[in-house]
Structure formats: structure tokens, C-alpha cells
C-alpha positions as CSV (number, residue, x, y, z in Angstrom):
1,M,-20.1,17.5,-33.4
2,Y,-21.7,20.6,-34.7
3,V,-24.3,22.9,-33.2
4,A,-25.9,25.7,-35.0
5,V,-25.1,28.8,-32.9
6,K,-24.1,31.5,-35.4
7,S,-27.3,32.2,-37.2
8,A,-28.4,35.7,-37.9
9,D,-31.4,35.2,-35.7
10,I,-29.4,33.8,-32.7
11,R,-27.1,36.0,-30.6
12,T,-24.3,34.3,-28.7
13,S,-22.9,35.6,-25.5
14,A,-19.2,36.3,-24.9
15,A,-19.0,33.1,-22.8
16,Q,-20.6,31.0,-25.6
17,T,-18.2,32.5,-28.2
18,E,-15.2,31.8,-25.9
19,A,-16.5,28.2,-25.3
20,I,-16.8,27.7,-29.1
21,A,-13.3,29.0,-29.7
22,K,-11.9,26.7,-26.9
23,W,-13.8,23.7,-28.4
24,E,-12.3,24.3,-31.8
25,I,-8.8,24.4,-30.4
26,G,-9.5,21.3,-28.3
27,F,-10.9,19.4,-31.2
28,D,-7.9,20.4,-33.4
29,R,-5.6,19.1,-30.7
30,Y,-7.6,15.9,-30.5
31,E,-7.5,15.3,-34.3
32,N,-3.7,16.0,-34.3
33,R,-3.3,13.3,-31.5
34,E,-2.2,15.9,-28.9
35,F,-4.3,14.2,-26.3
36,A,-2.8,15.7,-23.1
37,E,-3.4,19.2,-24.4
38,A,-6.9,18.3,-25.7
39,F,-7.7,16.8,-22.3
40,E,-6.8,20.1,-20.5
41,I,-9.0,22.1,-22.9
42,F,-12.0,19.8,-22.7
43,G,-11.6,19.6,-19.0
44,A,-11.7,23.4,-18.8
45,I,-14.8,23.5,-20.9
46,R,-16.5,20.9,-18.7
47,K,-15.5,22.9,-15.6
48,A,-17.1,26.0,-17.0
49,N,-20.3,24.1,-18.0
50,S,-21.0,20.9,-16.1
51,R,-23.8,20.1,-18.4
52,D,-21.5,19.9,-21.5
53,L,-21.6,16.1,-21.9
54,A,-19.7,16.2,-25.2
55,A,-16.8,17.9,-23.5
56,R,-16.9,15.3,-20.7
57,R,-16.8,12.5,-23.2
58,Y,-13.9,14.0,-25.2
59,A,-12.0,14.7,-21.9
60,E,-12.5,11.0,-21.0
61,I,-11.3,9.8,-24.4
62,C,-8.3,12.2,-24.3
63,K,-7.3,11.1,-20.8
64,A,-7.3,7.5,-21.9
65,Y,-5.4,8.2,-25.1
66,A,-2.8,10.3,-23.4
67,T,-1.6,7.2,-21.6
68,T,-2.3,4.7,-24.3
69,A,-2.7,6.3,-27.7
70,P,-4.1,4.3,-30.6
71,S,-1.6,3.4,-33.2
72,S,-1.4,5.3,-36.4
73,K,-3.0,2.4,-38.2
74,E,-5.9,2.4,-35.7
75,W,-6.4,6.1,-35.8
76,D,-9.1,7.1,-38.2
77,D,-8.9,10.9,-37.9
78,G,-10.5,10.8,-34.5
79,I,-13.7,9.0,-35.5
80,D,-14.9,6.9,-32.6
81,N,-16.3,3.7,-34.0
82,L,-18.7,2.2,-31.5
83,S,-18.6,-1.6,-31.3
84,E,-20.9,-2.2,-28.3
85,K,-24.4,-1.1,-27.4
């Protein structure tokens, strides 16, 4: 998920810059199947901003995967293929 926040016309606060850095670390952990660590990071992001629905969703996914990770064969670099509406 990408959001344009580093445009020359847009100024980011220190809190936004920190959240972006945390997100990048969390997503890196997620892609590398380090789900417990990613869960902690996305949880911290969510705690700092309760409106961050993407962080909530990734925290939920990571929590589930930390106990029952998808097999290497099922893992598609973290792409979540939706099969239900």
C-alpha cells in the first residue's frame, strides 16, 4: 500500500515521518515472514493512530500468521489473494 506523502508541496510532521519509517520496517518484517515482529510494529502504529485501518489489518494478519504461518508454497511474497466477497 502506498500513499503519496513526500511531495514537494506536502510537508510531513515528525510523527508522520516516524510512522512511515515504522511502516516500512513492519512491512519488511511481514514480507520476510517475521510475523511476530511485524505484529508488534503494526500494533504500535495502530495504537498511535486508531484510524489507521491498514495497520489494523496487517496486525490481524500477522497475529494469525504468527501462530499458523502459510507454507512457503502458499506464500506469494505477502500478497493477500481475496477469495470471498
